[in-house]
VOGU-911803 format. One record per residue: residue number from 1; residue in one letter; x, y, z of N, C-alpha, C in turn. Coordinates in steps of 0.02 Angstrom, whole numbers. Each point is the difference from the previous one (the first is absolute). Layout:
<pts>
<NUM,'a',<X,Y,Z>,<X,Y,Z>,<X,Y,Z>>;
...
</pts>
This chain:
<pts>
<1,'m',<-1512,299,1161>,<24,3,-43>,<47,-47,-50>>;
<2,'a',<-34,-32,-57>,<47,-73,-8>,<52,50,-24>>;
<3,'k',<58,-68,5>,<67,24,-41>,<9,-9,-63>>;
<4,'k',<28,40,-23>,<48,13,-53>,<40,-102,-35>>;
<5,'k',<-15,-13,-50>,<15,-63,-19>,<65,23,-19>>;
<6,'l',<75,-35,24>,<54,7,5>,<11,-30,-96>>;
<7,'v',<52,35,-38>,<2,1,-45>,<77,-46,-26>>;
<8,'i',<18,-43,-16>,<81,-33,40>,<23,21,-84>>;
<9,'m',<69,39,-5>,<48,-11,-54>,<59,-18,8>>;
<10,'g',<36,-22,-42>,<72,-45,-16>,<31,73,-55>>;
<11,'i',<36,28,12>,<52,45,-44>,<47,-25,-13>>;
<12,'d',<23,19,-71>,<114,-8,-3>,<3,45,-50>>;
<13,'h',<-6,64,21>,<35,45,-24>,<49,0,-25>>;
<14,'g',<33,-37,-59>,<67,13,-46>,<24,48,-37>>;
<15,'n',<38,-11,-17>,<50,62,-46>,<-28,-12,-54>>;
<16,'g',<-40,-66,-36>,<-7,-14,-64>,<-87,32,-4>>;
<17,'y',<-35,-39,33>,<-65,-23,-3>,<-19,4,103>>;
<18,'f',<-54,42,-26>,<-70,-34,78>,<-8,-37,-20>>;
<19,'k',<-25,-42,74>,<-42,-88,1>,<-34,11,43>>;
<20,'g',<-72,14,8>,<-14,-34,49>,<-80,-12,21>>;
<21,'y',<-7,-39,70>,<-58,-50,-24>,<-46,15,79>>;
<22,'s',<-83,-11,-35>,<-27,21,74>,<-40,-39,-10>>;
<23,'n',<-69,11,72>,<-48,-61,-11>,<-68,48,-57>>;
<24,'k',<13,53,-7>,<-29,35,-58>,<33,7,-80>>;
<25,'v',<57,-2,-14>,<21,-13,-53>,<59,-44,27>>;
<26,'k',<-27,-48,-69>,<32,-92,20>,<92,34,-47>>;
<27,'q',<4,38,-33>,<64,13,-12>,<13,61,-68>>;
<28,'l',<57,37,35>,<-8,59,-28>,<109,24,-22>>;
<29,'v',<22,-13,-62>,<73,11,-18>,<16,74,-58>>;
<30,'l',<3,21,11>,<6,68,-29>,<69,31,-3>>;
<31,'p',<14,28,-43>,<76,35,-3>,<8,53,66>>;
<32,'s',<54,-12,2>,<27,45,90>,<-7,52,-45>>;
<33,'g',<-29,66,-38>,<0,51,3>,<-76,16,-44>>;
<34,'f',<9,95,4>,<-61,10,-48>,<11,50,-31>>;
<35,'l',<-47,20,-29>,<-6,74,-41>,<-36,76,24>>;
<36,'t',<2,63,-2>,<-12,26,2>,<-64,-7,-47>>;
<37,'k',<-78,45,21>,<-40,-17,-30>,<24,56,-67>>;
<38,'e',<21,42,22>,<14,38,-85>,<59,-22,-38>>;
<39,'n',<54,-44,7>,<15,-62,-46>,<-29,-51,-34>>;
<40,'s',<-58,12,63>,<-53,-58,-30>,<-43,2,-39>>;
<41,'l',<-27,68,-16>,<-25,35,-42>,<62,8,-48>>;
<42,'r',<46,1,-21>,<37,30,-54>,<4,-81,-46>>;
<43,'e',<-14,-30,20>,<10,-109,16>,<-54,15,-65>>;
<44,'d',<-36,16,26>,<-94,-13,-27>,<18,48,-61>>;
<45,'s',<-3,48,8>,<-2,40,-66>,<8,7,-47>>;
<46,'t',<55,-73,-19>,<49,3,-46>,<-42,-51,-51>>;
<47,'g',<-57,-9,6>,<-35,-18,-20>,<10,-100,-48>>;
<48,'e',<50,-11,12>,<33,-73,3>,<-33,-55,6>>;
<49,'g',<-48,-24,-13>,<7,-75,45>,<-60,6,24>>;
<50,'e',<-36,-54,43>,<-47,-1,75>,<21,55,20>>;
<51,'p',<-66,54,44>,<28,46,43>,<48,-57,83>>;
<52,'v',<31,36,2>,<17,-56,108>,<-74,62,33>>;
<53,'h',<13,-85,23>,<-42,32,94>,<38,-37,59>>;
<54,'y',<-7,75,32>,<51,-11,62>,<-61,6,49>>;
<55,'n',<1,-7,60>,<-9,21,79>,<32,60,-2>>;
<56,'e',<-51,36,20>,<19,105,25>,<11,-20,60>>;
<57,'f',<52,45,53>,<14,-7,69>,<20,52,16>>;
<58,'e',<-17,36,74>,<10,74,36>,<27,-40,67>>;
<59,'s',<57,24,27>,<-3,-1,75>,<-31,52,47>>;
<60,'i',<2,17,48>,<-38,39,38>,<68,26,34>>;
<61,'d',<63,-45,5>,<75,62,24>,<1,27,-34>>;
<62,'f',<-19,-7,-105>,<38,50,-31>,<-45,29,-51>>;
<63,'p',<-54,31,38>,<-83,15,-42>,<35,45,-72>>;
<64,'g',<-58,-21,-26>,<11,38,-88>,<59,-45,-55>>;
<65,'e',<38,-40,45>,<26,-33,-78>,<-21,-69,13>>;
<66,'r',<-36,-13,-77>,<-9,-48,-37>,<20,-42,-16>>;
<67,'y',<20,-64,13>,<41,-85,-37>,<-53,-28,-39>>;
<68,'v',<37,-34,-45>,<-57,-54,-32>,<41,-62,-1>>;
<69,'w',<-22,-69,2>,<43,-85,51>,<-43,-26,-49>>;
<70,'g',<41,-47,-44>,<-19,-66,-20>,<43,-24,-42>>;
<71,'n',<-22,-78,-31>,<72,-8,-42>,<22,0,-45>>;
<72,'e',<-46,56,-45>,<55,33,-48>,<43,62,13>>;
<73,'v',<19,26,86>,<62,37,-10>,<45,-3,-29>>;
<74,'n',<30,-80,5>,<71,-24,15>,<12,24,-81>>;
<75,'t',<-56,-6,-42>,<26,21,-95>,<-38,35,-19>>;
<76,'a',<-7,65,64>,<-26,76,-38>,<39,47,-14>>;
<77,'k',<-30,32,-59>,<90,44,-3>,<8,72,11>>;
<78,'g',<-62,13,64>,<-30,46,90>,<108,-13,26>>;
<79,'k',<-3,46,42>,<43,2,57>,<-9,-40,63>>;
<80,'f',<31,-86,-12>,<-7,-53,50>,<34,28,64>>;
<81,'l',<-23,2,66>,<9,15,54>,<-3,-46,32>>;
<82,'s',<84,-38,2>,<24,-62,26>,<-14,12,86>>;
<83,'t',<-23,-62,36>,<34,7,79>,<64,-39,8>>;
<84,'y',<45,-18,-51>,<43,-44,-19>,<44,36,35>>;
<85,'t',<25,-18,68>,<61,55,52>,<36,-42,51>>;
<86,'t',<66,-11,21>,<6,-50,36>,<11,65,82>>;
<87,'e',<26,57,-4>,<34,37,67>,<-79,33,3>>;
<88,'d',<10,-2,80>,<-82,38,35>,<-82,-19,-52>>;
<89,'r',<2,-51,-23>,<-68,-26,-44>,<-74,19,36>>;
<90,'y',<-9,-14,71>,<-41,-20,9>,<-21,93,43>>;
<91,'t',<41,25,-31>,<-22,80,19>,<-22,39,-79>>;
<92,'q',<26,-1,-42>,<-26,30,-60>,<-54,-13,-31>>;
<93,'k',<-28,76,-13>,<-41,12,-7>,<-41,-49,-49>>;
<94,'y',<25,-22,-51>,<-41,-65,-60>,<8,-35,44>>;
<95,'y',<24,-25,12>,<-9,-86,62>,<-64,20,42>>;
<96,'k',<-13,62,35>,<-59,-30,40>,<-62,40,-37>>;
<97,'l',<0,29,-41>,<-47,-6,-63>,<-11,-61,-31>>;
<98,'l',<39,-34,-33>,<-34,-70,-3>,<-14,-29,46>>;
<99,'s',<39,-5,58>,<-41,-49,47>,<-55,30,10>>;
<100,'q',<-30,76,21>,<-55,-2,-14>,<-50,-22,-45>>;
<101,'f',<27,7,-72>,<-36,-36,-48>,<-15,-60,-4>>;
<102,'g',<37,-37,38>,<-10,-78,2>,<-43,-11,53>>;
<103,'l',<-7,23,42>,<-47,-22,75>,<-69,17,-40>>;
<104,'a',<-10,83,-33>,<-59,-13,-39>,<-29,-47,-53>>;
<105,'s',<47,-5,-38>,<-5,-58,-33>,<-17,-72,11>>;
<106,'l',<22,-34,66>,<-13,-51,29>,<-68,0,17>>;
<107,'i',<-41,50,14>,<-57,-4,25>,<-75,3,-70>>;
<108,'k',<-29,-28,-12>,<-45,-5,-67>,<-33,58,27>>;
<109,'e',<-42,4,50>,<-40,67,22>,<12,76,-15>>;
<110,'e',<-49,30,-76>,<32,65,-5>,<1,70,31>>;
<111,'e',<-44,-13,81>,<11,50,38>,<-1,-14,67>>;
<112,'g',<24,4,50>,<-29,-1,91>,<51,15,35>>;
<113,'s',<22,-51,49>,<15,-10,58>,<22,-76,7>>;
<114,'f',<78,-4,37>,<-9,-74,-17>,<78,7,61>>;
<115,'d',<6,-50,31>,<60,-39,44>,<50,-41,-33>>;
<116,'v',<39,8,26>,<58,-44,-56>,<36,-29,48>>;
<117,'m',<32,-63,-1>,<46,-14,36>,<58,-35,-78>>;
<118,'l',<53,27,4>,<42,-8,-39>,<57,-33,-2>>;
<119,'i',<36,-50,-26>,<36,-46,7>,<48,17,-71>>;
<120,'t',<72,49,36>,<54,-18,-70>,<66,3,12>>;
<121,'g',<45,-10,-61>,<55,-10,27>,<71,44,-12>>;
<122,'c',<43,-12,-12>,<77,26,14>,<55,-16,-22>>;
<123,'p',<23,25,-20>,<64,-54,-14>,<27,-18,64>>;
<124,'s',<45,-87,-1>,<21,-14,43>,<34,58,41>>;
<125,'r',<56,26,-23>,<32,22,47>,<-19,71,53>>;
<126,'q',<-57,35,-21>,<-50,32,9>,<-47,0,77>>;
<127,'k',<-6,-98,-7>,<-10,-11,58>,<13,17,51>>;
<128,'g',<-40,37,81>,<17,24,60>,<45,69,-7>>;
<129,'t',<-9,29,-47>,<39,79,-17>,<-30,42,1>>;
<130,'i',<17,58,-3>,<-19,73,-16>,<-66,-12,-69>>;
<131,'r',<43,-26,-53>,<-44,-17,-41>,<-80,-37,-10>>;
<132,'e',<19,-49,50>,<-71,-29,26>,<-40,59,40>>;
<133,'q',<-16,32,27>,<-3,49,44>,<-49,62,-54>>;
<134,'e',<54,-9,-65>,<-31,51,-18>,<-62,-41,-66>>;
<135,'l',<35,-41,-7>,<-66,-34,-45>,<-90,5,48>>;
<136,'i',<26,-27,97>,<-69,-17,-5>,<-31,69,24>>;
<137,'e',<60,76,34>,<-29,48,-34>,<-46,24,-53>>;
<138,'l',<33,-13,-61>,<-49,18,-46>,<-63,-48,-22>>;
<139,'f',<2,-49,4>,<-61,-27,-7>,<-78,6,78>>;
<140,'k',<31,-3,82>,<-39,24,15>,<-24,56,43>>;
<141,'g',<-80,4,-16>,<-20,41,28>,<-95,6,-81>>;
<142,'r',<6,85,10>,<-33,1,-56>,<18,24,-65>>;
<143,'h',<-35,-21,-33>,<-14,26,-89>,<-42,12,-35>>;
<144,'v',<-4,51,-33>,<-71,22,-15>,<24,8,-96>>;
<145,'v',<-19,-46,-27>,<13,36,-90>,<-54,-11,-6>>;
<146,'l',<11,50,-76>,<-60,-23,-40>,<15,-43,-85>>;
<147,'m',<-60,-61,13>,<35,-35,-63>,<-49,14,-68>>;
<148,'n',<-33,22,-36>,<-9,27,-39>,<-67,58,41>>;
<149,'d',<41,22,8>,<-40,79,34>,<-44,-50,66>>;
<150,'k',<-7,-57,-14>,<-37,-29,82>,<40,-10,64>>;
<151,'e',<-1,26,48>,<23,16,67>,<27,-76,46>>;
<152,'k',<21,0,-6>,<28,-89,50>,<57,41,71>>;
<153,'t',<-29,-33,47>,<49,28,68>,<-10,-63,19>>;
<154,'i',<91,-15,8>,<33,-71,13>,<26,11,74>>;
<155,'e',<-12,-27,53>,<27,16,72>,<36,-66,16>>;
<156,'v',<55,-6,-8>,<63,-78,4>,<26,5,86>>;
<157,'k',<-69,-47,10>,<0,-9,98>,<62,-40,-8>>;
<158,'e',<24,-52,-27>,<58,-1,-7>,<59,-30,-64>>;
<159,'c',<55,-5,-7>,<79,-11,-11>,<48,-41,-10>>;
<160,'k',<-14,-38,-11>,<45,-42,15>,<64,-25,-66>>;
<161,'v',<55,3,44>,<18,4,-55>,<92,-68,-11>>;
<162,'l',<-35,-34,-42>,<69,-75,-3>,<38,-7,-25>>;
<163,'p',<59,-33,14>,<60,1,-53>,<-33,-11,-79>>;
<164,'q',<25,25,-51>,<-33,-8,-71>,<-13,-62,-33>>;
<165,'p',<50,-30,-1>,<-7,-69,-35>,<-49,-65,44>>;
<166,'l',<-14,33,76>,<-39,-64,58>,<-70,3,-29>>;
<167,'g',<-9,36,-35>,<-65,0,-44>,<-39,-42,-36>>;
<168,'s',<67,-51,-23>,<-28,-23,-53>,<16,-68,19>>;
<169,'i',<32,-25,58>,<-14,-54,32>,<-64,22,23>>;
<170,'l',<-8,31,37>,<-72,-4,32>,<-69,-4,-40>>;
<171,'d',<14,1,-86>,<-59,-13,-65>,<7,-63,13>>;
<172,'l',<53,-28,21>,<-18,-73,-8>,<-11,-48,67>>;
<173,'y',<-3,64,43>,<-18,-65,72>,<-66,13,17>>;
<174,'i',<-30,59,-19>,<-64,12,20>,<-59,10,-71>>;
<175,'d',<-62,-9,-7>,<-34,-23,-52>,<-53,108,23>>;
<176,'e',<-50,-7,-36>,<-13,62,-8>,<-66,2,35>>;
<177,'a',<-3,-45,59>,<-57,11,37>,<44,11,94>>;
<178,'g',<79,12,-55>,<21,2,83>,<18,-91,50>>;
<179,'n',<6,-37,-26>,<26,-75,19>,<40,-16,-18>>;
<180,'v',<43,-31,60>,<90,-27,-38>,<-12,-57,-57>>;
<181,'i',<-7,-24,-42>,<19,-24,-26>,<74,-38,-9>>;
<182,'r',<42,-7,2>,<49,-17,-9>,<39,-7,54>>;
<183,'h',<10,-41,40>,<22,-8,76>,<83,36,0>>;
<184,'d',<24,-62,-53>,<71,3,-24>,<34,40,7>>;
<185,'i',<-18,58,-20>,<-1,72,-6>,<32,31,92>>;
<186,'g',<-33,-15,16>,<-6,15,52>,<41,-21,49>>;
<187,'t',<46,-56,-29>,<32,-62,42>,<51,22,-22>>;
<188,'s',<32,40,-72>,<52,2,-24>,<63,28,-16>>;
<189,'y',<48,0,3>,<47,41,-7>,<1,26,-78>>;
<190,'i',<-5,62,-31>,<-16,14,-61>,<36,69,-35>>;
<191,'g',<41,-28,-50>,<42,78,-33>,<-46,4,-65>>;
<192,'i',<-15,69,11>,<-47,52,-47>,<65,46,-63>>;
<193,'v',<-2,-8,-36>,<19,80,-43>,<-60,18,-43>>;
<194,'d',<-7,55,12>,<-43,69,-30>,<38,28,-38>>;
<195,'i',<-40,0,-86>,<57,37,-25>,<-24,47,-14>>;
<196,'g',<-12,75,-25>,<-56,59,-12>,<35,51,-27>>;
<197,'l',<-9,35,-17>,<21,66,-48>,<54,41,28>>;
<198,'g',<9,-5,52>,<10,42,41>,<82,-21,46>>;
<199,'t',<-37,-62,37>,<52,-25,48>,<11,-89,-8>>;
<200,'t',<43,-31,16>,<-32,-63,6>,<-6,-31,82>>;
<201,'d',<-55,-8,10>,<-3,-14,72>,<17,-88,15>>;
<202,'c',<25,-37,58>,<36,-67,12>,<-26,-13,65>>;
<203,'d',<-41,-47,48>,<-11,8,76>,<-13,-51,13>>;
<204,'g',<23,-54,46>,<2,-68,32>,<-45,35,41>>;
<205,'i',<-58,-91,5>,<-50,30,41>,<-1,-63,29>>;
<206,'d',<8,-8,86>,<-3,-84,31>,<-47,17,27>>;
<207,'s',<-50,-60,-8>,<-82,-19,36>,<-36,86,10>>;
<208,'l',<13,54,-82>,<-47,31,11>,<26,74,26>>;
<209,'k',<72,-11,18>,<33,49,62>,<51,33,-70>>;
<210,'a',<8,53,-25>,<52,24,-34>,<81,-4,57>>;
<211,'v',<31,-25,-39>,<71,-36,23>,<32,92,-16>>;
<212,'p',<19,39,40>,<39,47,-29>,<70,-10,-36>>;
<213,'d',<50,-48,14>,<57,-45,-6>,<-7,-12,-81>>;
<214,'d',<-59,0,-10>,<-19,-16,-85>,<-11,69,-24>>;
<215,'r',<-16,35,13>,<-55,74,-25>,<63,34,-47>>;
<216,'h',<-9,10,-58>,<34,52,-33>,<-50,35,-65>>;
<217,'t',<26,49,-22>,<-36,47,-29>,<62,4,-59>>;
<218,'i',<-15,-9,-71>,<53,41,-52>,<-37,34,-27>>;
<219,'q',<46,29,-12>,<-26,109,-48>,<12,-50,-81>>;
<220,'v',<-33,-53,-8>,<-2,14,-81>,<-59,-43,-26>>;
<221,'g',<-30,18,-50>,<-73,-42,10>,<33,13,-88>>;
<222,'v',<-97,-15,-13>,<23,1,-74>,<-23,65,-40>>;
<223,'h',<-6,34,62>,<23,48,-47>,<86,31,-31>>;
<224,'e',<49,-28,9>,<31,1,5>,<40,-12,-72>>;
<225,'i',<-67,-48,-23>,<23,-39,-79>,<-38,33,-39>>;
<226,'y',<-46,47,36>,<-39,54,-41>,<47,58,-14>>;
<227,'q',<19,25,43>,<61,85,6>,<80,-39,-56>>;
<228,'r',<13,-55,1>,<73,-22,-31>,<-32,-14,-55>>;
<229,'l',<-64,-34,-29>,<8,-7,-93>,<-34,67,-5>>;
<230,'a',<-37,52,20>,<0,52,3>,<69,53,-30>>;
<231,'d',<41,-1,45>,<73,17,-19>,<12,-25,-42>>;
<232,'y',<9,-65,-15>,<22,-38,-60>,<-21,42,-87>>;
<233,'i',<-79,-11,10>,<-51,35,-62>,<25,63,0>>;
<234,'n',<56,63,43>,<1,73,5>,<41,8,-28>>;
<235,'t',<51,-52,29>,<73,12,-55>,<22,-22,-54>>;
<236,'v',<-85,-67,-9>,<6,-4,-110>,<-34,37,-30>>;
<237,'n',<-46,35,29>,<-26,79,-27>,<-35,27,48>>;
<238,'p',<35,85,4>,<-31,41,46>,<-55,18,17>>;
<239,'d',<-26,2,-77>,<-54,17,-23>,<-55,-32,37>>;
<240,'a',<2,-63,12>,<-45,-56,27>,<-27,27,59>>;
<241,'y',<14,43,38>,<-13,19,60>,<-50,-53,42>>;
<242,'a',<39,-69,-4>,<18,-73,37>,<-24,30,96>>;
<243,'t',<-60,-7,60>,<28,0,44>,<-35,-75,46>>;
<244,'p',<19,-23,38>,<-19,-48,31>,<-119,-15,-28>>;
<245,'k',<-28,54,33>,<-50,-25,-19>,<-18,-6,-82>>;
<246,'t',<23,15,-53>,<-14,-19,-70>,<27,-62,21>>;
<247,'v',<61,-41,11>,<43,-46,9>,<-68,-28,4>>;
<248,'e',<-26,-18,66>,<-21,-35,13>,<-83,-38,-17>>;
<249,'v',<-11,83,-42>,<-57,-39,-37>,<23,-33,-64>>;
<250,'q',<45,19,-24>,<42,-70,-51>,<32,-51,11>>;
<251,'f',<5,-3,48>,<66,-63,34>,<-21,-54,-21>>;
<252,'e',<-82,-35,-17>,<19,-68,-44>,<-1,6,-85>>;
<253,'n',<29,76,-18>,<16,-15,-88>,<55,-17,-8>>;
<254,'d',<36,-31,-39>,<84,12,-2>,<30,60,-54>>;
<255,'v',<-63,35,7>,<22,80,-55>,<-17,38,48>>;
<256,'y',<35,71,17>,<-48,68,36>,<6,24,-49>>;
<257,'r',<-75,12,-13>,<-43,66,-45>,<3,63,30>>;
<258,'a',<41,61,-14>,<16,49,17>,<-57,46,-43>>;
<259,'s',<-32,-20,-53>,<-36,7,-39>,<-11,-38,-73>>;
<260,'k',<-46,-14,-37>,<6,-20,-61>,<79,-7,-35>>;
<261,'r',<13,63,3>,<67,-8,-67>,<59,-3,38>>;
<262,'l',<8,8,82>,<35,-13,43>,<23,-78,50>>;
<263,'v',<-8,-59,-44>,<8,-51,51>,<88,-41,-8>>;
<264,'i',<7,3,64>,<74,-24,41>,<1,-69,21>>;
<265,'p',<32,-78,-31>,<-22,-42,54>,<32,-27,56>>;
<266,'i',<-7,-16,35>,<-6,-14,77>,<-4,-75,17>>;
<267,'k',<-21,-53,-31>,<17,-39,35>,<47,-50,26>>;
<268,'e',<74,19,-21>,<63,-24,17>,<20,42,68>>;
<269,'v',<-7,56,-9>,<28,44,63>,<-54,1,53>>;
<270,'k',<-54,-21,-6>,<-46,-13,36>,<-18,-83,66>>;
<271,'e',<41,-41,-48>,<-3,-58,30>,<64,5,37>>;
<272,'r',<50,41,-35>,<78,3,46>,<-8,55,72>>;
<273,'i',<-41,53,20>,<-37,25,37>,<-37,-26,36>>;
<274,'i',<-27,-52,4>,<-58,-33,36>,<54,-48,24>>;
<275,'r',<43,-32,-19>,<27,-50,19>,<73,10,30>>;
<276,'e',<19,73,2>,<49,55,43>,<-27,-15,61>>;
<277,'t',<-43,11,-1>,<-66,41,64>,<-38,-62,56>>;
<278,'a',<15,-64,-41>,<-21,-34,30>,<47,-25,39>>;
<279,'e',<59,-15,-36>,<46,-24,36>,<25,31,40>>;
<280,'y',<-8,84,-7>,<17,32,82>,<-47,18,58>>;
<281,'l',<-56,-30,-32>,<-32,-5,76>,<11,-54,31>>;
<282,'i',<-4,-61,-46>,<27,-76,49>,<76,12,27>>;
<283,'n',<31,37,-45>,<85,5,71>,<-25,31,37>>;
<284,'e',<-41,62,15>,<-6,40,75>,<-68,-67,25>>;
<285,'l',<-28,-42,-7>,<-53,-44,14>,<75,-37,45>>;
<286,'q',<17,-37,-23>,<57,-69,15>,<46,50,54>>;
<287,'i',<32,65,8>,<17,-5,57>,<-28,39,47>>;
<288,'r',<-85,-2,5>,<-45,6,47>,<-11,-57,25>>;
<289,'w',<-19,-48,-44>,<-38,-73,35>,<55,-61,-40>>;
<290,'q',<59,28,59>,<51,-51,-20>,<-17,-98,-2>>;
<291,'n',<-68,0,48>,<10,-71,20>,<-80,-9,-48>>;
<292,'r',<-5,5,-32>,<-82,-18,-18>,<-29,-64,-11>>;
<293,'s',<48,-60,8>,<-38,-66,34>,<-56,14,36>>;
<294,'k',<16,49,58>,<-49,20,54>,<-68,18,2>>;
<295,'f',<7,15,-67>,<-81,-3,-22>,<-45,-72,-25>>;
<296,'d',<-59,21,45>,<-33,-70,-37>,<-55,10,-53>>;
<297,'m',<11,69,-20>,<-43,15,-62>,<46,38,-19>>;
<298,'v',<7,33,-65>,<0,102,-10>,<-24,10,-87>>;
<299,'f',<-22,42,19>,<-49,25,-57>,<20,54,-18>>;
<300,'l',<1,38,-76>,<-15,54,-49>,<-54,30,10>>;
<301,'t',<-11,64,6>,<-58,50,-61>,<18,73,2>>;
<302,'g',<-47,24,16>,<17,54,-18>,<-14,15,-95>>;
<303,'g',<6,69,-31>,<-29,16,-66>,<49,-38,-39>>;
<304,'g',<73,-2,43>,<80,-24,-51>,<-13,-88,-15>>;
<305,'a',<-63,-4,35>,<41,-85,21>,<-31,-57,-58>>;
<306,'q',<-24,20,-39>,<-11,-30,-78>,<92,26,-29>>;
<307,'l',<-5,48,-17>,<76,30,6>,<59,-38,0>>;
<308,'m',<33,-2,63>,<29,-30,56>,<-5,-68,-22>>;
<309,'e',<-35,-21,9>,<-35,-80,8>,<55,-48,-46>>;
<310,'p',<16,6,-57>,<80,-54,-20>,<68,17,38>>;
<311,'w',<36,41,30>,<21,16,27>,<-3,-37,88>>;
<312,'f',<-38,26,20>,<1,-34,81>,<-37,-62,-6>>;
<313,'k',<-27,-19,-40>,<16,-79,-39>,<52,-25,14>>;
<314,'e',<71,12,-4>,<52,-19,-23>,<7,3,79>>;
<315,'f',<-16,51,4>,<42,36,96>,<-17,-48,65>>;
<316,'v',<-76,-38,-4>,<-32,-3,37>,<-36,-63,-50>>;
<317,'t',<-6,-48,9>,<-18,-48,-73>,<-80,-43,10>>;
<318,'d',<-14,29,88>,<-88,-18,0>,<-35,62,21>>;
<319,'i',<41,55,-13>,<-26,73,5>,<-86,-11,-25>>;
<320,'h',<-58,35,46>,<-51,-13,-48>,<-30,61,-25>>;
<321,'v',<-15,14,-38>,<-21,75,-33>,<-71,8,18>>;
<322,'l',<-30,43,55>,<-75,2,23>,<-35,5,-65>>;
<323,'p',<-49,-16,26>,<-65,5,-56>,<-29,75,27>>;
<324,'d',<-31,30,-55>,<-23,69,8>,<41,51,23>>;
<325,'h',<90,1,-21>,<49,36,39>,<-11,62,7>>;
<326,'q',<-35,53,-42>,<-1,46,8>,<-58,36,50>>;
<327,'i',<-27,-51,19>,<-80,49,47>,<15,-42,59>>;
<328,'s',<40,-69,0>,<23,-65,62>,<-3,66,50>>;
<329,'n',<52,31,19>,<-24,52,59>,<-34,35,13>>;
<330,'a',<-39,48,-31>,<-55,39,36>,<-51,-58,4>>;
<331,'r',<-36,-49,-40>,<-42,-66,30>,<31,-17,62>>;
<332,'g',<49,-21,-15>,<28,-26,62>,<27,48,90>>;
<333,'f',<-31,72,-18>,<-27,35,49>,<-44,1,20>>;
<334,'f',<-48,28,-62>,<-64,-39,27>,<-54,-73,33>>;
<335,'k',<28,-27,-14>,<3,-71,13>,<9,29,88>>;
<336,'f',<78,17,6>,<-2,-12,80>,<-11,44,38>>;
<337,'g',<-54,47,-27>,<-47,80,24>,<-61,-58,9>>;
<338,'l',<-34,-40,-40>,<-40,-56,10>,<31,-43,67>>;
<339,'l',<21,-12,4>,<32,-26,93>,<5,23,30>>;
<340,'l',<16,72,1>,<20,32,52>,<-77,23,19>>;
<341,'a',<-51,17,-55>,<-69,29,46>,<-24,-56,2>>;
<342,'k',<-18,-73,14>,<-12,-34,42>,<-6,-3,52>>;
<343,'e',<59,30,45>,<22,0,71>,<-38,41,34>>;
<344,'y',<-49,54,-15>,<3,65,8>,<-84,23,-25>>;
<345,'e',<-3,56,30>,<-62,58,-12>,<23,25,-40>>;
<346,'v',<-32,53,-40>,<5,38,-55>,<33,47,18>>;
<347,'e',<-27,45,50>,<-5,60,39>,<84,0,37>>;
<348,'e',<34,-27,2>,<56,-3,63>,<44,-59,-61>>;
<349,'i',<59,2,-16>,<55,-15,-7>,<53,-16,36>>;
<350,'p',<23,-56,30>,<53,-2,43>,<32,-35,-34>>;
<351,'e',<69,11,17>,<72,-30,-13>,<3,-56,40>>;
<352,'t',<30,-61,-42>,<-33,-71,4>,<73,-23,-33>>;
<353,'n',<23,-71,26>,<75,-52,-20>,<-20,-21,-40>>;
<354,'l',<-29,-18,-32>,<-15,-45,-45>,<47,-30,-62>>;
<355,'l',<24,68,-11>,<57,-14,-42>,<56,32,30>>;
<356,'q',<64,-1,16>,<54,48,31>,<16,-3,-64>>;
<357,'t',<29,80,-16>,<25,35,-65>,<53,42,18>>;
<358,'t',<39,-6,69>,<57,25,-1>,<49,-18,28>>;
</pts>
């Protein structure tokens, strides 16, 4: 019997966005949340503007429950079901559902049975803890998902978990054919800061080995900025009913529009909150990384990289903001999977000492 072709996937399921990369679907970036089908139908029934088109999902683990997922869920008026949380995140229902929807979406075929090698990441402090094991247990094994009424059976044969920021380094180290292209990355001592929605992860990576003494997770990310700005808006006018999600959608503006009649200036307050958040992160990092000169290179990545860049440039003058910083972790995980896949047969995926991460 012919062996199934292995699907290689890299997944970075962040608090703000789900990022995925595979040899079937090159790039997937969607909000880390979804709507029930019922709420999406209410959204379409308003008759305002163009109809919204989502992909529809149902997991065999929760039969009869239909959900929709797509770019537009961020701005939908329906109840957004977010996977944002920090405590017991990998055991939450919505996190499990969205992870399954992501697996299905990273396979372009409409239906069938697929074997998968998955590389994913966790916050730096969770590496080597029970949280890492919970993440492996969530992904590894058989998942049956209906996507637009077509059944996909996904068998995750192997799930490897790396410290989150390591993905961005691997993205520089390996190309999309699974070949090493920057040998200097493999022999350097690298400091990397990954600013996400919910957390900021910091790691020291020496010759592709994570250094535990340099590892730190700060429980503050871009969500802190959105939350504080929402609190300010609601203090100015309680009828605004601002939330971190609605603030995020309008964040680039100098005013917050609760409606066509209710407009609140936010430019100065927003700049102050961003500065205070950046200064807090830098202060925490100074405590952990008391000697930054030991690093050969220092990188800034994650969804908050551009927002925080001016302040981190003052902290480390030669810090480098990684290109494609939002997708770089997932793409790096995928590339590492390609490198691993060269070492063995599809049917059996043994442990490897190629990259030590604990």
